[in-house]
PDB file of N, CA, C and O in Angstrom:
ATOM      1  N   MET A   1     -17.320  12.817  -9.927  1.00  0.00           N
ATOM      2  CA  MET A   1     -18.103  12.239  -8.865  1.00  0.00           C
ATOM      3  C   MET A   1     -18.623  13.341  -7.940  1.00  0.00           C
ATOM      4  O   MET A   1     -19.782  13.303  -7.526  1.00  0.00           O
ATOM      5  N   THR A   2     -17.787  14.307  -7.616  1.00  0.00           N
ATOM      6  CA  THR A   2     -18.245  15.388  -6.743  1.00  0.00           C
ATOM      7  C   THR A   2     -19.224  16.302  -7.466  1.00  0.00           C
ATOM      8  O   THR A   2     -20.000  17.009  -6.824  1.00  0.00           O
ATOM      9  N   ARG A   3     -19.197  16.295  -8.775  1.00  0.00           N
ATOM     10  CA  ARG A   3     -20.121  17.119  -9.545  1.00  0.00           C
ATOM     11  C   ARG A   3     -21.567  16.686  -9.295  1.00  0.00           C
ATOM     12  O   ARG A   3     -22.462  17.528  -9.213  1.00  0.00           O
ATOM     13  N   TYR A   4     -21.796  15.383  -9.174  1.00  0.00           N
ATOM     14  CA  TYR A   4     -23.146  14.880  -8.968  1.00  0.00           C
ATOM     15  C   TYR A   4     -23.576  14.957  -7.506  1.00  0.00           C
ATOM     16  O   TYR A   4     -24.770  14.875  -7.220  1.00  0.00           O
ATOM     17  N   ALA A   5     -22.650  15.110  -6.588  1.00  0.00           N
ATOM     18  CA  ALA A   5     -22.984  15.135  -5.161  1.00  0.00           C
ATOM     19  C   ALA A   5     -22.991  16.548  -4.593  1.00  0.00           C
ATOM     20  O   ALA A   5     -22.990  16.706  -3.372  1.00  0.00           O
ATOM     21  N   ARG A   6     -22.997  17.562  -5.416  1.00  0.00           N
ATOM     22  CA  ARG A   6     -22.958  18.944  -4.924  1.00  0.00           C
ATOM     23  C   ARG A   6     -24.203  19.327  -4.140  1.00  0.00           C
ATOM     24  O   ARG A   6     -24.110  20.035  -3.138  1.00  0.00           O
ATOM     25  N   CYS A   7     -25.332  18.883  -4.570  1.00  0.00           N
ATOM     26  CA  CYS A   7     -26.598  19.321  -3.973  1.00  0.00           C
ATOM     27  C   CYS A   7     -26.928  18.514  -2.724  1.00  0.00           C
ATOM     28  O   CYS A   7     -27.930  17.798  -2.697  1.00  0.00           O
ATOM     29  N   GLY A   8     -26.112  18.618  -1.707  1.00  0.00           N
ATOM     30  CA  GLY A   8     -26.405  17.967  -0.442  1.00  0.00           C
ATOM     31  C   GLY A   8     -26.003  16.511  -0.362  1.00  0.00           C
ATOM     32  O   GLY A   8     -26.321  15.842   0.621  1.00  0.00           O
ATOM     33  N   GLY A   9     -25.318  16.005  -1.361  1.00  0.00           N
ATOM     34  CA  GLY A   9     -24.878  14.614  -1.315  1.00  0.00           C
ATOM     35  C   GLY A   9     -23.602  14.463  -0.503  1.00  0.00           C
ATOM     36  O   GLY A   9     -22.877  15.432  -0.278  1.00  0.00           O
ATOM     37  N   LYS A  10     -23.339  13.252  -0.070  1.00  0.00           N
ATOM     38  CA  LYS A  10     -22.132  12.980   0.711  1.00  0.00           C
ATOM     39  C   LYS A  10     -21.333  11.873   0.043  1.00  0.00           C
ATOM     40  O   LYS A  10     -21.900  10.960  -0.556  1.00  0.00           O
ATOM     41  N   ILE A  11     -20.010  11.963   0.150  1.00  0.00           N
ATOM     42  CA  ILE A  11     -19.115  10.966  -0.415  1.00  0.00           C
ATOM     43  C   ILE A  11     -18.202  10.470   0.696  1.00  0.00           C
ATOM     44  O   ILE A  11     -17.601  11.269   1.415  1.00  0.00           O
ATOM     45  N   TRP A  12     -18.097   9.151   0.837  1.00  0.00           N
ATOM     46  CA  TRP A  12     -17.191   8.546   1.799  1.00  0.00           C
ATOM     47  C   TRP A  12     -16.130   7.768   1.043  1.00  0.00           C
ATOM     48  O   TRP A  12     -16.443   6.954   0.175  1.00  0.00           O
ATOM     49  N   GLU A  13     -14.891   8.021   1.374  1.00  0.00           N
ATOM     50  CA  GLU A  13     -13.786   7.271   0.800  1.00  0.00           C
ATOM     51  C   GLU A  13     -13.424   6.168   1.795  1.00  0.00           C
ATOM     52  O   GLU A  13     -12.991   6.455   2.911  1.00  0.00           O
ATOM     53  N   LEU A  14     -13.598   4.926   1.398  1.00  0.00           N
ATOM     54  CA  LEU A  14     -13.468   3.803   2.324  1.00  0.00           C
ATOM     55  C   LEU A  14     -12.088   3.165   2.323  1.00  0.00           C
ATOM     56  O   LEU A  14     -11.846   2.230   3.086  1.00  0.00           O
ATOM     57  N   ILE A  15     -11.185   3.644   1.491  1.00  0.00           N
ATOM     58  CA  ILE A  15      -9.826   3.101   1.489  1.00  0.00           C
ATOM     59  C   ILE A  15      -8.872   4.183   1.966  1.00  0.00           C
ATOM     60  O   ILE A  15      -9.125   5.375   1.789  1.00  0.00           O
ATOM     61  N   PHE A  16      -7.790   3.762   2.564  1.00  0.00           N
ATOM     62  CA  PHE A  16      -6.784   4.701   3.043  1.00  0.00           C
ATOM     63  C   PHE A  16      -5.415   4.069   2.822  1.00  0.00           C
ATOM     64  O   PHE A  16      -5.239   2.889   3.125  1.00  0.00           O
ATOM     65  N   PRO A  17      -4.442   4.814   2.305  1.00  0.00           N
ATOM     66  CA  PRO A  17      -3.112   4.227   2.091  1.00  0.00           C
ATOM     67  C   PRO A  17      -2.438   3.884   3.412  1.00  0.00           C
ATOM     68  O   PRO A  17      -2.186   4.760   4.240  1.00  0.00           O
ATOM     69  N   GLU A  18      -2.149   2.603   3.599  1.00  0.00           N
ATOM     70  CA  GLU A  18      -1.577   2.171   4.873  1.00  0.00           C
ATOM     71  C   GLU A  18      -0.228   1.491   4.729  1.00  0.00           C
ATOM     72  O   GLU A  18       0.386   1.132   5.734  1.00  0.00           O
ATOM     73  N   LYS A  19       0.249   1.306   3.508  1.00  0.00           N
ATOM     74  CA  LYS A  19       1.519   0.607   3.314  1.00  0.00           C
ATOM     75  C   LYS A  19       2.525   1.552   2.662  1.00  0.00           C
ATOM     76  O   LYS A  19       2.231   2.188   1.650  1.00  0.00           O
ATOM     77  N   LEU A  20       3.699   1.632   3.250  1.00  0.00           N
ATOM     78  CA  LEU A  20       4.750   2.511   2.758  1.00  0.00           C
ATOM     79  C   LEU A  20       5.666   1.731   1.821  1.00  0.00           C
ATOM     80  O   LEU A  20       6.127   0.641   2.161  1.00  0.00           O
ATOM     81  N   VAL A  21       5.929   2.292   0.642  1.00  0.00           N
ATOM     82  CA  VAL A  21       6.840   1.669  -0.315  1.00  0.00           C
ATOM     83  C   VAL A  21       8.196   2.337  -0.180  1.00  0.00           C
ATOM     84  O   VAL A  21       8.316   3.558  -0.290  1.00  0.00           O
ATOM     85  N   ILE A  22       9.216   1.523   0.059  1.00  0.00           N
ATOM     86  CA  ILE A  22      10.571   2.029   0.252  1.00  0.00           C
ATOM     87  C   ILE A  22      11.415   1.621  -0.946  1.00  0.00           C
ATOM     88  O   ILE A  22      11.419   0.454  -1.338  1.00  0.00           O
ATOM     89  N   VAL A  23      12.126   2.577  -1.526  1.00  0.00           N
ATOM     90  CA  VAL A  23      12.922   2.323  -2.724  1.00  0.00           C
ATOM     91  C   VAL A  23      14.381   2.602  -2.416  1.00  0.00           C
ATOM     92  O   VAL A  23      14.724   3.638  -1.846  1.00  0.00           O
ATOM     93  N   ARG A  24      15.230   1.667  -2.800  1.00  0.00           N
ATOM     94  CA  ARG A  24      16.674   1.863  -2.664  1.00  0.00           C
ATOM     95  C   ARG A  24      17.243   2.235  -4.024  1.00  0.00           C
ATOM     96  O   ARG A  24      16.712   1.829  -5.058  1.00  0.00           O
ATOM     97  N   HIS A  25      18.302   2.991  -4.023  1.00  0.00           N
ATOM     98  CA  HIS A  25      18.949   3.359  -5.275  1.00  0.00           C
ATOM     99  C   HIS A  25      19.576   2.130  -5.912  1.00  0.00           C
ATOM    100  O   HIS A  25      19.889   1.163  -5.216  1.00  0.00           O
ATOM    101  N   THR A  26      19.761   2.155  -7.214  1.00  0.00           N
ATOM    102  CA  THR A  26      20.244   0.972  -7.922  1.00  0.00           C
ATOM    103  C   THR A  26      21.710   0.677  -7.637  1.00  0.00           C
ATOM    104  O   THR A  26      22.119  -0.483  -7.700  1.00  0.00           O
ATOM    105  N   GLU A  27      22.497   1.668  -7.332  1.00  0.00           N
ATOM    106  CA  GLU A  27      23.927   1.455  -7.114  1.00  0.00           C
ATOM    107  C   GLU A  27      24.297   1.377  -5.633  1.00  0.00           C
ATOM    108  O   GLU A  27      25.439   1.652  -5.265  1.00  0.00           O
ATOM    109  N   THR A  28      23.343   1.004  -4.786  1.00  0.00           N
ATOM    110  CA  THR A  28      23.586   0.897  -3.352  1.00  0.00           C
ATOM    111  C   THR A  28      24.068  -0.510  -3.017  1.00  0.00           C
ATOM    112  O   THR A  28      23.562  -1.491  -3.560  1.00  0.00           O
ATOM    113  N   ARG A  29      25.028  -0.602  -2.137  1.00  0.00           N
ATOM    114  CA  ARG A  29      25.524  -1.915  -1.718  1.00  0.00           C
ATOM    115  C   ARG A  29      24.521  -2.603  -0.813  1.00  0.00           C
ATOM    116  O   ARG A  29      23.644  -1.964  -0.232  1.00  0.00           O
ATOM    117  N   MET A  30      24.661  -3.899  -0.702  1.00  0.00           N
ATOM    118  CA  MET A  30      23.808  -4.676   0.192  1.00  0.00           C
ATOM    119  C   MET A  30      24.167  -4.353   1.643  1.00  0.00           C
ATOM    120  O   MET A  30      25.288  -3.938   1.936  1.00  0.00           O
ATOM    121  N   CYS A  31      23.213  -4.546   2.541  1.00  0.00           N
ATOM    122  CA  CYS A  31      23.383  -4.341   3.993  1.00  0.00           C
ATOM    123  C   CYS A  31      23.762  -2.913   4.351  1.00  0.00           C
ATOM    124  O   CYS A  31      24.492  -2.692   5.317  1.00  0.00           O
ATOM    125  N   SER A  32      23.284  -1.955   3.595  1.00  0.00           N
ATOM    126  CA  SER A  32      23.583  -0.560   3.922  1.00  0.00           C
ATOM    127  C   SER A  32      22.345   0.151   4.461  1.00  0.00           C
ATOM    128  O   SER A  32      22.222   1.369   4.338  1.00  0.00           O
ATOM    129  N   GLY A  33      21.444  -0.597   5.047  1.00  0.00           N
ATOM    130  CA  GLY A  33      20.256   0.006   5.643  1.00  0.00           C
ATOM    131  C   GLY A  33      19.086   0.045   4.676  1.00  0.00           C
ATOM    132  O   GLY A  33      19.189  -0.375   3.524  1.00  0.00           O
ATOM    133  N   LYS A  34      17.975   0.559   5.175  1.00  0.00           N
ATOM    134  CA  LYS A  34      16.778   0.681   4.359  1.00  0.00           C
ATOM    135  C   LYS A  34      16.889   1.880   3.440  1.00  0.00           C
ATOM    136  O   LYS A  34      17.669   2.798   3.690  1.00  0.00           O
ATOM    137  N   GLY A  35      16.111   1.865   2.385  1.00  0.00           N
ATOM    138  CA  GLY A  35      16.088   2.997   1.474  1.00  0.00           C
ATOM    139  C   GLY A  35      15.173   4.091   1.988  1.00  0.00           C
ATOM    140  O   GLY A  35      14.657   4.020   3.103  1.00  0.00           O
ATOM    141  N   SER A  36      14.984   5.094   1.166  1.00  0.00           N
ATOM    142  CA  SER A  36      14.138   6.215   1.564  1.00  0.00           C
ATOM    143  C   SER A  36      12.683   5.927   1.188  1.00  0.00           C
ATOM    144  O   SER A  36      12.432   5.258   0.186  1.00  0.00           O
ATOM    145  N   PRO A  37      11.723   6.422   1.972  1.00  0.00           N
ATOM    146  CA  PRO A  37      10.311   6.220   1.644  1.00  0.00           C
ATOM    147  C   PRO A  37       9.961   6.940   0.345  1.00  0.00           C
ATOM    148  O   PRO A  37      10.336   8.097   0.152  1.00  0.00           O
ATOM    149  N   LYS A  38       9.250   6.264  -0.537  1.00  0.00           N
ATOM    150  CA  LYS A  38       8.915   6.840  -1.837  1.00  0.00           C
ATOM    151  C   LYS A  38       7.459   7.289  -1.893  1.00  0.00           C
ATOM    152  O   LYS A  38       7.180   8.447  -2.204  1.00  0.00           O
ATOM    153  N   TYR A  39       6.518   6.371  -1.590  1.00  0.00           N
ATOM    154  CA  TYR A  39       5.103   6.722  -1.640  1.00  0.00           C
ATOM    155  C   TYR A  39       4.295   5.722  -0.820  1.00  0.00           C
ATOM    156  O   TYR A  39       4.810   4.684  -0.403  1.00  0.00           O
ATOM    157  N   TRP A  40       3.021   6.048  -0.595  1.00  0.00           N
ATOM    158  CA  TRP A  40       2.101   5.203   0.157  1.00  0.00           C
ATOM    159  C   TRP A  40       1.143   4.527  -0.814  1.00  0.00           C
ATOM    160  O   TRP A  40       0.743   5.126  -1.812  1.00  0.00           O
ATOM    161  N   VAL A  41       0.773   3.280  -0.523  1.00  0.00           N
ATOM    162  CA  VAL A  41      -0.169   2.546  -1.359  1.00  0.00           C
ATOM    163  C   VAL A  41      -1.260   1.938  -0.483  1.00  0.00           C
ATOM    164  O   VAL A  41      -1.111   1.809   0.732  1.00  0.00           O
ATOM    165  N   SER A  42      -2.344   1.573  -1.125  1.00  0.00           N
ATOM    166  CA  SER A  42      -3.435   0.896  -0.447  1.00  0.00           C
ATOM    167  C   SER A  42      -3.675  -0.430  -1.151  1.00  0.00           C
ATOM    168  O   SER A  42      -3.722  -0.482  -2.380  1.00  0.00           O
ATOM    169  N   ILE A  43      -3.825  -1.485  -0.392  1.00  0.00           N
ATOM    170  CA  ILE A  43      -4.065  -2.805  -0.953  1.00  0.00           C
ATOM    171  C   ILE A  43      -5.569  -2.967  -1.139  1.00  0.00           C
ATOM    172  O   ILE A  43      -6.331  -2.914  -0.174  1.00  0.00           O
ATOM    173  N   VAL A  44      -5.991  -3.166  -2.390  1.00  0.00           N
ATOM    174  CA  VAL A  44      -7.410  -3.291  -2.715  1.00  0.00           C
ATOM    175  C   VAL A  44      -7.658  -4.710  -3.213  1.00  0.00           C
ATOM    176  O   VAL A  44      -7.056  -5.148  -4.193  1.00  0.00           O
ATOM    177  N   LYS A  45      -8.539  -5.412  -2.539  1.00  0.00           N
ATOM    178  CA  LYS A  45      -8.889  -6.778  -2.917  1.00  0.00           C
ATOM    179  C   LYS A  45     -10.104  -6.755  -3.845  1.00  0.00           C
ATOM    180  O   LYS A  45     -10.873  -5.794  -3.828  1.00  0.00           O
ATOM    181  N   PRO A  46     -10.286  -7.799  -4.654  1.00  0.00           N
ATOM    182  CA  PRO A  46     -11.456  -7.852  -5.543  1.00  0.00           C
ATOM    183  C   PRO A  46     -12.756  -7.824  -4.745  1.00  0.00           C
ATOM    184  O   PRO A  46     -12.908  -8.551  -3.764  1.00  0.00           O
ATOM    185  N   GLY A  47     -13.682  -6.987  -5.171  1.00  0.00           N
ATOM    186  CA  GLY A  47     -14.971  -6.870  -4.499  1.00  0.00           C
ATOM    187  C   GLY A  47     -15.006  -5.843  -3.388  1.00  0.00           C
ATOM    188  O   GLY A  47     -16.064  -5.620  -2.798  1.00  0.00           O
ATOM    189  N   GLN A  48     -13.888  -5.213  -3.084  1.00  0.00           N
ATOM    190  CA  GLN A  48     -13.847  -4.222  -2.008  1.00  0.00           C
ATOM    191  C   GLN A  48     -14.455  -2.909  -2.499  1.00  0.00           C
ATOM    192  O   GLN A  48     -14.195  -2.486  -3.625  1.00  0.00           O
ATOM    193  N   ILE A  49     -15.255  -2.273  -1.664  1.00  0.00           N
ATOM    194  CA  ILE A  49     -15.912  -1.016  -2.017  1.00  0.00           C
ATOM    195  C   ILE A  49     -14.940   0.127  -1.769  1.00  0.00           C
ATOM    196  O   ILE A  49     -14.372   0.241  -0.682  1.00  0.00           O
ATOM    197  N   LEU A  50     -14.747   0.980  -2.784  1.00  0.00           N
ATOM    198  CA  LEU A  50     -13.803   2.087  -2.678  1.00  0.00           C
ATOM    199  C   LEU A  50     -14.476   3.372  -2.202  1.00  0.00           C
ATOM    200  O   LEU A  50     -13.935   4.076  -1.349  1.00  0.00           O
ATOM    201  N   TYR A  51     -15.653   3.681  -2.749  1.00  0.00           N
ATOM    202  CA  TYR A  51     -16.367   4.916  -2.421  1.00  0.00           C
ATOM    203  C   TYR A  51     -17.835   4.603  -2.164  1.00  0.00           C
ATOM    204  O   TYR A  51     -18.388   3.647  -2.709  1.00  0.00           O
ATOM    205  N   GLU A  52     -18.454   5.425  -1.327  1.00  0.00           N
ATOM    206  CA  GLU A  52     -19.903   5.366  -1.114  1.00  0.00           C
ATOM    207  C   GLU A  52     -20.459   6.756  -1.333  1.00  0.00           C
ATOM    208  O   GLU A  52     -19.855   7.749  -0.928  1.00  0.00           O
ATOM    209  N   MET A  53     -21.603   6.821  -1.969  1.00  0.00           N
ATOM    210  CA  MET A  53     -22.278   8.101  -2.210  1.00  0.00           C
ATOM    211  C   MET A  53     -23.709   8.005  -1.710  1.00  0.00           C
ATOM    212  O   MET A  53     -24.344   6.952  -1.775  1.00  0.00           O
ATOM    213  N   SER A  54     -24.201   9.136  -1.207  1.00  0.00           N
ATOM    214  CA  SER A  54     -25.617   9.175  -0.824  1.00  0.00           C
ATOM    215  C   SER A  54     -26.189  10.529  -1.177  1.00  0.00           C
ATOM    216  O   SER A  54     -27.370  10.781  -0.941  1.00  0.00           O
TER     217      SER A  54
END
């Protein structure tokens, strides 16, 4: 995508990861607190625009 926009083109990324996914270990007991943060995700709905180019 950036290959075609080199000559003065602009690219806008319209999505941003806003939700944190927390993962607990498999052998952890219940009620021992939250797990450690693993990665960030972005919720994309059908029809949502991801990138814009000009």
